[in-house]
LOPARO-523047 format. One record per atom (N, C-alpha, C, CB): residue in three letters; x, y, z. Coordinates in steps of 0.1 Angstrom, whole numbers, padded with zeros to 4 digits, always signed. Glycine has a CB too. Layout:
LOPARO-523047
alaXYZ...
END
This chain:
LOPARO-523047
met-0106+1094-0263met-0092+1093-0266met-0085+1106-0268met-0090+1085-0278leu-0072+1107-0262leu-0066+1117-0263leu-0055+1116-0273leu-0062+1121-0251thr-0053+1126-0283thr-0043+1129-0293thr-0037+1142-0293thr-0047+1127-0305ala-0024+1142-0297ala-0016+1155-0296ala-0009+1158-0309ala-0007+1155-0284gly-0007+1172-0310gly+0001+1175-0322gly+0013+1185-0315gly-0009+1183-0334cys+0023+1184-0321cys+0035+1192-0315cys+0042+1197-0329cys+0047+1183-0304asp+0041+1211-0328asp+0047+1220-0340asp+0059+1226-0335asp+0038+1231-0347ile+0071+1222-0339ile+0083+1229-0335ile+0087+1238-0347ile+0093+1219-0331gly+0086+1250-0344gly+0092+1260-0354gly+0105+1266-0351gly+0082+1271-0357ser+0110+1273-0358ser+0124+1280-0356ser+0124+1291-0346ser+0129+1286-0369leu+0111+1296-0343leu+0112+1308-0334leu+0102+1304-0321leu+0106+1322-0342ser+0092+1295-0324ser+0083+1291-0313ser+0080+1276-0314ser+0071+1301-0312ala+0075+1271-0303ala+0071+1256-0302ala+0057+1256-0298ala+0080+1248-0291lys+0047+1249-0305lys+0033+1248-0301lys+0029+1234-0299lys+0024+1254-0311ala+0020+1230-0289ala+0015+1218-0287ala+0001+1219-0283ala+0022+1212-0279val-0007+1209-0288val-0022+1210-0285val-0025+1195-0280val-0031+1214-0299ile-0035+1194-0273ile-0042+1180-0268ile-0055+1181-0273ile-0042+1178-0253met-0061+1169-0280met-0074+1168-0284met-0080+1157-0277met-0074+1168-0298glu-0093+1158-0274glu-0100+1145-0269glu-0111+1141-0278glu-0107+1146-0254asp-0110+1129-0285asp-0121+1127-0296asp-0124+1138-0306asp-0133+1123-0289gly-0112+1144-0309gly-0113+1154-0319gly-0117+1167-0314gly-0122+1149-0329val-0118+1170-0301val-0121+1183-0295val-0109+1189-0288val-0132+1182-0285leu-0105+1202-0292leu-0094+1207-0287leu-0097+1211-0271leu-0089+1219-0297val-0087+1206-0263val-0089+1206-0248val-0077+1213-0241val-0091+1191-0242ala-0066+1216-0248ala-0055+1222-0242ala-0045+1226-0253ala-0048+1213-0232ser-0038+1237-0250ser-0026+1240-0259ser-0016+1248-0249ser-0031+1251-0272his-0005+1248-0257his+0006+1256-0250his+0016+1262-0260his+0014+1246-0240val+0022+1273-0259val+0031+1280-0268val+0045+1285-0260val+0022+1292-0274ile+0056+1281-0265ile+0067+1286-0259ile+0078+1293-0269ile+0074+1274-0251phe+0087+1301-0265phe+0096+1303-0274phe+0106+1291-0277phe+0104+1316-0270ala+0109+1290-0288ala+0118+1277-0293ala+0131+1276-0283ala+0123+1280-0310lys+0136+1266-0280lys+0147+1264-0271lys+0159+1260-0283lys+0143+1252-0258pro+0172+1260-0279pro+0182+1257-0287pro+0181+1246-0295pro+0193+1256-0281glu+0176+1234-0289glu+0175+1221-0296glu+0161+1218-0298glu+0182+1208-0289pro+0156+1214-0310pro+0143+1210-0312pro+0137+1199-0303pro+0143+1205-0325glu+0144+1190-0298glu+0139+1179-0289glu+0136+1184-0276glu+0148+1168-0289glu+0145+1195-0272glu+0141+1202-0258glu+0129+1209-0259glu+0152+1212-0254ser+0127+1217-0271ser+0112+1224-0273ser+0102+1216-0273ser+0111+1231-0287ala+0104+1204-0279ala+0093+1194-0279ala+0089+1189-0267ala+0095+1183-0287arg+0098+1186-0258arg+0095+1181-0244arg+0089+1192-0236arg+0109+1176-0236ala+0095+1203-0237ala+0090+1215-0228ala+0076+1219-0232ala+0100+1228-0229val+0072+1220-0244val+0060+1226-0249val+0049+1214-0246val+0062+1231-0266met+0053+1201-0248met+0044+1192-0246met+0041+1191-0231met+0048+1179-0252ala+0050+1192-0222ala+0048+1192-0208ala+0037+1202-0205ala+0062+1195-0201gly+0039+1215-0210gly+0030+1225-0206gly+0015+1222-0211gly+0036+1238-0212ala+0014+1216-0224ala+0000+1213-0229ala-0006+1201-0221ala+0001+1209-0245leu+0003+1191-0215leu-0002+1181-0207leu-0007+1186-0194leu+0008+1171-0206ser+0002+1195-0189ser-0003+1200-0175ser-0016+1207-0176ser+0008+1211-0170ser-0019+1216-0187ser-0032+1221-0190ser-0043+1212-0192ser-0032+1229-0201ala-0040+1201-0197ala-0049+1191-0199ala-0053+1182-0186ala-0044+1182-0209gly-0044+1182-0177gly-0044+1173-0166gly-0041+1159-0170gly-0057+1173-0161ala-0032+1157-0179ala-0030+1144-0185ala-0015+1141-0185ala-0035+1144-0199ser-0011+1129-0188ser+0004+1126-0188ser+0007+1120-0202ser+0009+1115-0176leu+0019+1120-0207leu+0022+1115-0219leu+0018+1100-0221leu+0035+1117-0222glu+0016+1092-0211glu+0013+1079-0212glu-0003+1079-0217glu+0015+1071-0198asp-0010+1089-0213asp-0024+1091-0218asp-0027+1093-0233asp-0030+1102-0212ile-0016+1097-0240ile-0019+1101-0255ile-0018+1089-0262ile-0008+1113-0261ala-0028+1087-0270ala-0030+1075-0279ala-0020+1077-0291ala-0045+1073-0284cys-0019+1089-0295cys-0010+1091-0306cys-0006+1106-0307cys-0018+1087-0319cys+0006+1109-0312cys+0011+1121-0313cys+0017+1124-0328cys+0021+1124-0302val+0015+1135-0333val+0021+1137-0348val+0029+1151-0345val+0008+1138-0363gly+0042+1150-0349gly+0050+1163-0350gly+0050+1169-0363gly+0065+1160-0347thr+0052+1182-0362thr+0053+1190-0375thr+0062+1203-0373thr+0038+1195-0380gly+0063+1210-0383gly+0073+1221-0381gly+0086+1218-0385gly+0073+1226-0367tyr+0095+1228-0383tyr+0110+1228-0387tyr+0115+1216-0378tyr+0118+1243-0383gly+0111+1214-0367gly+0119+1202-0358gly+0110+1189-0358gly+0122+1207-0341arg+0101+1188-0367arg+0092+1176-0367arg+0099+1163-0365arg+0085+1177-0380asn+0110+1162-0370asn+0117+1148-0370asn+0124+1147-0357asn+0127+1147-0382ser+0123+1156-0348ser+0129+1157-0334ser+0120+1156-0322ser+0137+1169-0333val+0108+1152-0326val+0098+1150-0315val+0099+1135-0310val+0083+1154-0320pro+0105+1131-0300pro+0108+1119-0297pro+0095+1109-0292pro+0118+1120-0286phe+0085+1116-0290phe+0072+1109-0286phe+0062+1108-0296phe+0067+1114-0275ala+0065+1113-0308ala+0056+1114-0321ala+0057+1100-0328ala+0061+1126-0332arg+0044+1096-0332arg+0044+1083-0340arg+0047+1086-0354arg+0030+1076-0340ala+0044+1100-0359ala+0047+1102-0373ala+0051+1117-0373ala+0034+1099-0382ala+0057+1121-0385ala+0060+1135-0387ala+0052+1139-0402ala+0077+1138-0388glu+0046+1152-0399glu+0040+1157-0412glu+0044+1171-0415glu+0025+1156-0413ser+0044+1175-0428ser+0047+1189-0430ser+0038+1198-0425ser+0047+1192-0444glu+0044+1211-0424glu+0035+1222-0419glu+0023+1225-0429glu+0043+1235-0417ile+0027+1222-0442ile+0017+1226-0453ile+0005+1216-0450ile+0024+1225-0469thr+0006+1203-0450thr-0004+1195-0446thr-0013+1198-0434thr+0003+1183-0443cys-0005+1201-0422cys-0012+1203-0412cys-0019+1217-0410cys-0004+1202-0403his-0013+1227-0417his-0022+1240-0417his-0034+1239-0425his-0014+1252-0423gly-0034+1232-0437gly-0044+1230-0446gly-0055+1221-0439gly-0039+1225-0459lys-0051+1211-0432lys-0061+1202-0426lys-0068+1210-0414lys-0054+1189-0420ala-0061+1216-0406ala-0067+1223-0395ala-0075+1235-0399ala-0057+1227-0386ala-0070+1243-0409ala-0077+1255-0412ala-0092+1252-0418ala-0069+1263-0423gln-0092+1241-0427gln-0104+1235-0431gln-0114+1230-0422gln-0102+1226-0439trp-0108+1224-0412trp-0115+1218-0400trp-0121+1229-0392trp-0105+1210-0390leu-0114+1239-0389leu-0119+1251-0380leu-0130+1258-0388leu-0106+1261-0376asn-0129+1260-0402asn-0138+1267-0411asn-0139+1260-0422asn-0134+1281-0414pro-0151+1251-0423pro-0152+1241-0434pro-0152+1247-0448pro-0165+1233-0433gly-0156+1261-0450gly-0157+1267-0463gly-0143+1272-0468gly-0166+1277-0462val-0132+1270-0460val-0119+1276-0464val-0114+1268-0474val-0110+1277-0453arg-0108+1275-0485arg-0101+1268-0496arg-0087+1273-0499arg-0110+1269-0510thr-0083+1284-0493thr-0071+1289-0493thr-0065+1293-0480thr-0071+1298-0502val-0053+1288-0476val-0047+1291-0464val-0035+1299-0466val-0044+1279-0456ile-0032+1310-0458ile-0021+1318-0459ile-0013+1317-0445ile-0025+1333-0463asp-0002+1311-0446asp+0005+1308-0433asp+0017+1317-0433asp+0008+1293-0432ile+0018+1328-0425ile+0030+1335-0423ile+0037+1332-0410ile+0027+1350-0424gly+0048+1325-0411gly+0055+1323-0400gly+0067+1330-0398gly+0058+1311-0400gly+0076+1328-0388gly+0087+1336-0385gly+0098+1336-0396gly+0093+1331-0373gln+0100+1323-0402gln+0110+1323-0412gln+0105+1320-0427gln+0121+1314-0407asp+0093+1318-0428asp+0087+1314-0442asp+0073+1319-0443asp+0086+1298-0445ala+0068+1319-0455ala+0054+1321-0457ala+0049+1310-0468ala+0051+1336-0463lys+0037+1306-0466lys+0031+1296-0475lys+0017+1298-0478lys+0033+1282-0469ala+0013+1296-0491ala+0000+1297-0496ala-0005+1283-0499ala-0001+1306-0507ile-0017+1278-0494ile-0021+1264-0495ile-0036+1265-0501ile-0020+1256-0480arg-0037+1257-0511arg-0051+1253-0517arg-0055+1240-0510arg-0051+1253-0533val-0067+1240-0505val-0072+1227-0501val-0086+1223-0506val-0072+1227-0486asp-0089+1210-0507asp-0102+1206-0511asp-0112+1207-0498asp-0101+1191-0516pro-0125+1201-0502pro-0134+1203-0491pro-0132+1193-0479pro-0148+1201-0497ala-0123+1184-0481ala-0117+1176-0469ala-0105+1180-0463ala-0115+1162-0473gly-0100+1191-0467gly-0089+1198-0461gly-0076+1193-0468gly-0089+1194-0445thr-0076+1185-0477thr-0064+1178-0484thr-0057+1188-0493thr-0068+1164-0494val-0044+1190-0492val-0038+1200-0500val-0038+1196-0515val-0023+1202-0495val-0041+1205-0523val-0042+1204-0538val-0032+1212-0545val-0057+1208-0544arg-0027+1222-0539arg-0018+1230-0545arg-0010+1239-0534arg-0026+1239-0556tyr+0002+1242-0535tyr+0008+1251-0525tyr+0020+1258-0531tyr+0012+1245-0513ala+0025+1269-0525ala+0037+1276-0529ala+0043+1281-0515ala+0034+1288-0539tyr+0055+1282-0513tyr+0060+1288-0503tyr+0073+1296-0505tyr+0062+1279-0493asn+0076+1305-0496asn+0088+1313-0496asn+0097+1310-0484asn+0084+1328-0495asp+0108+1304-0484asp+0118+1303-0473asp+0131+1306-0476asp+0118+1289-0467arg+0132+1315-0487arg+0146+1318-0490arg+0149+1333-0487arg+0149+1316-0505cys+0139+1340-0486cys+0140+1355-0484cys+0130+1360-0471cys+0135+1364-0500ala+0137+1368-0462ala+0130+1370-0448ala+0120+1382-0453ala+0142+1373-0434ser+0122+1388-0464ser+0112+1399-0466ser+0098+1395-0467ser+0115+1406-0479gly+0095+1382-0469gly+0081+1378-0471gly+0076+1370-0458gly+0080+1370-0484thr+0083+1373-0446thr+0081+1365-0434thr+0077+1374-0422thr+0094+1357-0432gly+0075+1367-0412gly+0073+1375-0400gly+0087+1381-0394gly+0067+1366-0388arg+0098+1374-0398arg+0110+1381-0395arg+0113+1395-0399arg+0119+1373-0400phe+0107+1397-0410phe+0108+1410-0416phe+0102+1422-0407phe+0101+1410-0428leu+0090+1419-0400leu+0086+1428-0392leu+0093+1428-0378leu+0072+1425-0391glu+0099+1417-0375glu+0106+1416-0363glu+0119+1426-0364glu+0110+1400-0360val+0126+1424-0375val+0138+1431-0378val+0134+1446-0377val+0143+1427-0392met+0124+1451-0385met+0121+1464-0386met+0116+1469-0373met+0111+1466-0398ala+0109+1463-0366ala+0106+1467-0352ala+0116+1469-0343ala+0098+1458-0345gly+0127+1461-0343gly+0139+1463-0336gly+0146+1476-0341gly+0148+1450-0339ala+0146+1478-0355ala+0154+1490-0360ala+0147+1502-0354ala+0154+1491-0375met+0133+1502-0351met+0127+1514-0347met+0125+1516-0332met+0114+1515-0353gly+0131+1503-0324gly+0131+1504-0309gly+0116+1501-0304gly+0137+1518-0303ile+0108+1494-0312ile+0094+1492-0306ile+0092+1477-0305ile+0082+1499-0313gly+0083+1473-0298gly+0079+1459-0297gly+0070+1453-0308gly+0071+1457-0285val+0073+1441-0312val+0065+1435-0323val+0050+1435-0321val+0070+1420-0326asp+0047+1434-0307asp+0033+1433-0304asp+0027+1446-0305asp+0030+1428-0290asp+0034+1457-0306asp+0028+1470-0308asp+0026+1476-0321asp+0035+1478-0303leu+0030+1466-0331leu+0030+1470-0346leu+0015+1472-0351leu+0038+1458-0356gly+0007+1464-0348gly-0008+1463-0351gly-0016+1477-0347gly-0015+1449-0342ser-0013+1481-0335ser-0019+1494-0330ser-0013+1505-0336ser-0019+1495-0316leu-0001+1504-0339leu+0008+1516-0347leu+0002+1517-0360leu+0025+1513-0349ala+0000+1506-0367ala-0004+1505-0380ala-0017+1513-0382ala-0007+1491-0383ala-0026+1511-0371ala-0039+1516-0372ala-0040+1532-0372ala-0048+1510-0360gln-0029+1537-0367gln-0028+1552-0366gln-0021+1558-0378gln-0020+1557-0354ala-0019+1550-0388ala-0010+1555-0400ala-0020+1564-0409ala-0002+1541-0410gln-0016+1577-0412gln-0023+1586-0421gln-0019+1585-0434gln-0023+1599-0418asp-0007+1583-0437asp+0000+1583-0449asp+0012+1573-0450asp+0004+1596-0452pro+0008+1560-0451pro+0017+1549-0451pro+0028+1552-0462pro+0009+1537-0454val+0040+1550-0458val+0052+1550-0466val+0052+1540-0477val+0064+1550-0458arg+0059+1544-0488arg+0061+1532-0497arg+0076+1528-0497arg+0056+1535-0513leu+0080+1515-0495leu+0092+1511-0493leu+0099+1509-0507leu+0092+1498-0485ser+0111+1513-0510ser+0117+1510-0523ser+0124+1498-0523ser+0125+1519-0528asn+0128+1492-0511asn+0137+1481-0509asn+0129+1467-0505asn+0147+1484-0499gln+0132+1458-0510gln+0125+1444-0506gln+0136+1436-0498gln+0120+1435-0521cys+0148+1439-0500cys+0157+1430-0491cys+0158+1437-0477cys+0173+1429-0498val+0158+1427-0466val+0156+1431-0452val+0168+1440-0449val+0156+1417-0442val+0179+1438-0452val+0191+1446-0449val+0190+1460-0454val+0204+1439-0454phe+0187+1463-0467phe+0186+1475-0473phe+0171+1483-0467phe+0186+1472-0489ala+0161+1474-0465ala+0149+1480-0460ala+0150+1485-0445ala+0138+1470-0462glu+0159+1479-0438glu+0162+1484-0425glu+0169+1498-0426glu+0172+1474-0417thr+0180+1498-0435thr+0186+1511-0438thr+0176+1522-0441thr+0197+1509-0449glu+0166+1518-0451glu+0158+1528-0455glu+0149+1533-0442glu+0149+1522-0467ile+0144+1524-0435ile+0136+1527-0424ile+0142+1537-0415ile+0133+1514-0416ile+0157+1535-0413ile+0163+1543-0404ile+0164+1558-0411ile+0177+1537-0399ser+0166+1558-0424ser+0166+1570-0431ser+0151+1578-0430ser+0170+1567-0446leu+0142+1571-0430leu+0128+1577-0430leu+0126+1582-0416leu+0116+1566-0435ile+0130+1576-0405ile+0129+1582-0392ile+0136+1594-0391ile+0132+1573-0383asn+0150+1594-0396asn+0158+1607-0395asn+0153+1619-0404asn+0172+1604-0399ala+0145+1614-0413ala+0138+1625-0421ala+0126+1630-0416ala+0135+1622-0434gly+0122+1624-0405gly+0110+1631-0397gly+0096+1623-0401gly+0109+1647-0402arg+0096+1611-0407arg+0084+1605-0410arg+0079+1598-0396arg+0085+1594-0421gly+0067+1599-0393gly+0061+1593-0384gly+0061+1579-0382gly+0050+1597-0384val+0064+1572-0370val+0064+1559-0370val+0052+1552-0373val+0068+1555-0357pro+0040+1557-0370pro+0028+1549-0375pro+0028+1548-0391pro+0014+1558-0371asp+0032+1559-0398asp+0031+1557-0412asp+0043+1547-0418asp+0033+1573-0418ile+0053+1548-0409ile+0064+1537-0415ile+0059+1522-0411ile+0081+1541-0408val+0053+1522-0400val+0047+1508-0398val+0037+1503-0406val+0042+1507-0385gly+0028+1513-0410gly+0017+1510-0419gly+0024+1506-0434gly+0006+1523-0420gly+0034+1513-0437gly+0041+1509-0449gly+0047+1496-0449gly+0052+1519-0452leu+0053+1492-0438leu+0060+1479-0436leu+0048+1468-0437leu+0067+1479-0420his+0038+1469-0431his+0026+1460-0432his+0022+1459-0448his+0014+1465-0422arg+0021+1468-0455arg+0016+1470-0468arg+0026+1462-0478arg+0015+1485-0471ala+0040+1465-0474ala+0050+1459-0482ala+0050+1444-0481ala+0062+1463-0479leu+0049+1439-0468leu+0049+1423-0465leu+0036+1419-0472leu+0049+1419-0450ala+0025+1425-0470ala+0012+1420-0475ala+0012+1418-0491ala+0001+1430-0471his+0018+1427-0498his+0020+1425-0512his+0028+1415-0517his+0024+1436-0518arg+0039+1412-0510arg+0048+1401-0513arg+0041+1388-0511arg+0062+1402-0503val+0034+1387-0498val+0026+1374-0496val+0012+1374-0505val+0021+1373-0479ala+0006+1383-0509ala-0004+1383-0518ala+0001+1377-0532ala-0009+1397-0520ser+0012+1382-0537ser+0017+1375-0548ser+0020+1360-0547ser+0028+1380-0551leu+0024+1355-0536leu+0026+1342-0534leu+0013+1334-0534leu+0033+1340-0521ala+0002+1341-0527ala-0011+1335-0526ala-0017+1333-0541ala-0020+1344-0518arg-0015+1344-0550arg-0022+1343-0563arg-0016+1333-0571arg-0023+1356-0571ser-0002+1328-0567ser+0003+1318-0575ser-0002+1303-0575ser+0015+1318-0572val-0012+1302-0564val-0019+1289-0563val-0034+1291-0567val-0018+1284-0549asp-0036+1301-0573asp-0050+1304-0579asp-0060+1305-0568asp-0055+1292-0588leu-0059+1316-0561leu-0065+1320-0550leu-0081+1317-0550leu-0063+1333-0549ala-0085+1310-0542ala-0100+1305-0541ala-0106+1309-0527ala-0101+1288-0543gln-0118+1314-0526gln-0124+1316-0515gln-0131+1303-0509gln-0133+1327-0516glu-0132+1303-0495glu-0129+1313-0486glu-0114+1313-0483glu-0137+1310-0473val-0108+1325-0478val-0095+1326-0476val-0092+1328-0462val-0090+1335-0484thr-0083+1322-0456thr-0079+1323-0441thr-0064+1325-0439thr-0082+1311-0432met-0061+1331-0427met-0047+1335-0424met-0043+1328-0413met-0044+1350-0421thr-0033+1320-0412thr-0026+1313-0399thr-0013+1316-0397thr-0026+1298-0401gly-0007+1312-0384gly+0006+1315-0382gly+0005+1328-0370gly+0014+1318-0396gly+0017+1329-0364gly+0018+1338-0355gly+0015+1353-0358gly+0029+1337-0350val+0019+1356-0371val+0017+1370-0378val+0002+1373-0378val+0024+1369-0392ala-0007+1363-0379ala-0022+1365-0381ala-0027+1372-0369ala-0030+1351-0382lys-0019+1371-0357lys-0024+1378-0344lys-0022+1393-0345lys-0018+1373-0331asn-0015+1398-0356asn-0013+1411-0357asn-0025+1418-0367asn+0002+1413-0364pro-0033+1426-0360pro-0045+1431-0367pro-0041+1440-0379pro-0054+1438-0356gly-0029+1447-0378gly-0025+1456-0390gly-0021+1446-0401gly-0012+1465-0386met-0015+1435-0398met-0011+1426-0409met-0023+1419-0416met-0002+1416-0404phe-0032+1416-0408phe-0045+1410-0413phe-0052+1420-0422phe-0055+1406-0401gln-0053+1432-0417gln-0059+1442-0426gln-0053+1444-0439gln-0059+1454-0419ala-0039+1446-0437ala-0031+1449-0449ala-0033+1438-0460ala-0015+1450-0444leu-0033+1425-0454leu-0033+1414-0464leu-0047+1413-0471leu-0031+1401-0458glu-0058+1418-0463glu-0071+1418-0469glu-0072+1427-0479glu-0080+1420-0461glu-0065+1440-0477glu-0064+1450-0489glu-0055+1447-0500glu-0061+1463-0484ala-0045+1438-0498ala-0036+1435-0509ala-0043+1424-0517ala-0021+1431-0505leu-0051+1416-0512leu-0058+1404-0519leu-0071+1411-0524leu-0061+1392-0509gly-0076+1420-0518gly-0090+1424-0523gly-0101+1415-0518gly-0089+1425-0539val-0100+1407-0508val-0108+1398-0503val-0111+1399-0488val-0103+1385-0508lys-0121+1394-0482lys-0124+1394-0467lys-0118+1381-0462lys-0140+1396-0464leu-0109+1382-0454leu-0103+1370-0447leu-0112+1364-0436leu-0090+1375-0440val-0112+1351-0436val-0121+1345-0426val-0112+1343-0413val-0127+1330-0432arg-0114+1346-0401arg-0106+1344-0390arg-0108+1329-0385arg-0110+1353-0380val-0097+1322-0380val-0097+1310-0376val-0103+1311-0362val-0084+1304-0377asp-0110+1300-0357asp-0117+1301-0344asp-0109+1295-0333asp-0130+1294-0345thr-0097+1300-0333thr-0087+1297-0323thr-0075+1306-0323thr-0082+1284-0325asp-0065+1303-0315asp-0053+1312-0316asp-0046+1307-0330asp-0043+1310-0303pro-0044+1317-0340pro-0038+1313-0352pro-0024+1306-0352pro-0038+1325-0360gln-0017+1311-0340gln-0003+1304-0340gln-0003+1290-0337gln+0005+1311-0330ile-0015+1284-0333ile-0014+1269-0329ile-0021+1261-0340ile-0022+1265-0315val-0026+1267-0351val-0032+1260-0362val-0023+1246-0367val-0033+1270-0374gly-0011+1249-0369gly-0002+1237-0374gly-0003+1225-0364gly+0014+1242-0375ala-0003+1228-0351ala-0003+1219-0341ala-0016+1212-0341ala+0001+1225-0327val-0028+1220-0343val-0042+1214-0344val-0042+1203-0354val-0053+1224-0346gly-0037+1209-0365gly-0037+1198-0378gly-0028+1187-0375gly-0031+1204-0393ala-0019+1186-0368ala-0011+1176-0365ala-0019+1166-0356ala+0001+1180-0359ala-0026+1172-0345ala-0034+1165-0336ala-0046+1158-0343ala-0038+1174-0325leu-0051+1164-0353leu-0062+1159-0361leu-0057+1147-0369leu-0068+1170-0371leu-0045+1148-0374leu-0039+1135-0382leu-0037+1125-0372leu-0026+1138-0390ala-0032+1128-0359ala-0029+1118-0350ala-0043+1111-0345ala-0021+1124-0338trp-0054+1118-0344trp-0067+1112-0342trp-0071+1102-0354trp-0077+1123-0342gln-0067+1106-0366gln-0071+1096-0377gln-0062+1084-0375gln-0069+1102-0391met-0050+1086-0373met-0041+1074-0373met-0045+1066-0359met-0025+1079-0373ala-0052+1072-0350ala-0055+1063-0337ala-0069+1057-0340ala-0056+1072-0323gly-0076+1060-0352gly-0089+1054-0354gly-0099+1063-0353gly-0092+1045-0344gly-0096+1077-0353gly-0107+1087-0352gly-0112+1090-0367gly-0102+1101-0344thr-0120+1101-0369thr-0127+1104-0382thr-0125+1118-0384thr-0143+1100-0384ala-0114+1124-0383ala-0111+1139-0384ala-0114+1143-0399ala-0096+1144-0380
END
């Protein structure tokens, strides 16, 4: 039995196909102007990878910012529910999930079944999200994908005095003009974001094991910075962290269709 999950975020869209609870295909694209357009495009890519058609899908669940705009979904579930479900399914010992997305960050406590028991999120300030790194990378004229390797070269990471993205961007430009090395600036950016997210995580009574999901988890510099800020060793998810929300949606779809995720 094939089920699907479709995660429509503000910056990217993700879709996965599962067969009897086993991940068989996934696809990720940049979000299009309309959520429904993103849903159709990303699902088409996942279906192509799986060698299947939409008619073969027993059930699909939508999640993310555009979850109510997935025309072929039977139901819509929150990102919090889906990330918690999938993270625990991928690593049964996980009890805390930290999801850093493009526009928000979430800290989620789950029970042994992957059910959310407590959560906190930040969707009001970009300083605690992936957007923070994106804006700062742009200010320095470097690619977001280069941030992790640059952070690894930091010898004396800077300390940022501004949390607001606008003022932090100005501070970064001043540091560059003052001759501070880019690796040290990037290392400081990772530390600043990590400490903001760590504060959010502690508000849900951090419980081990802890994992990190979302596109920002693909950045090794951010992964390490968050480990240092929390004082714990993070467990890596056994798949692309960017598709975890879609995996959770597909697992819920499997349950709705009669599976036992």
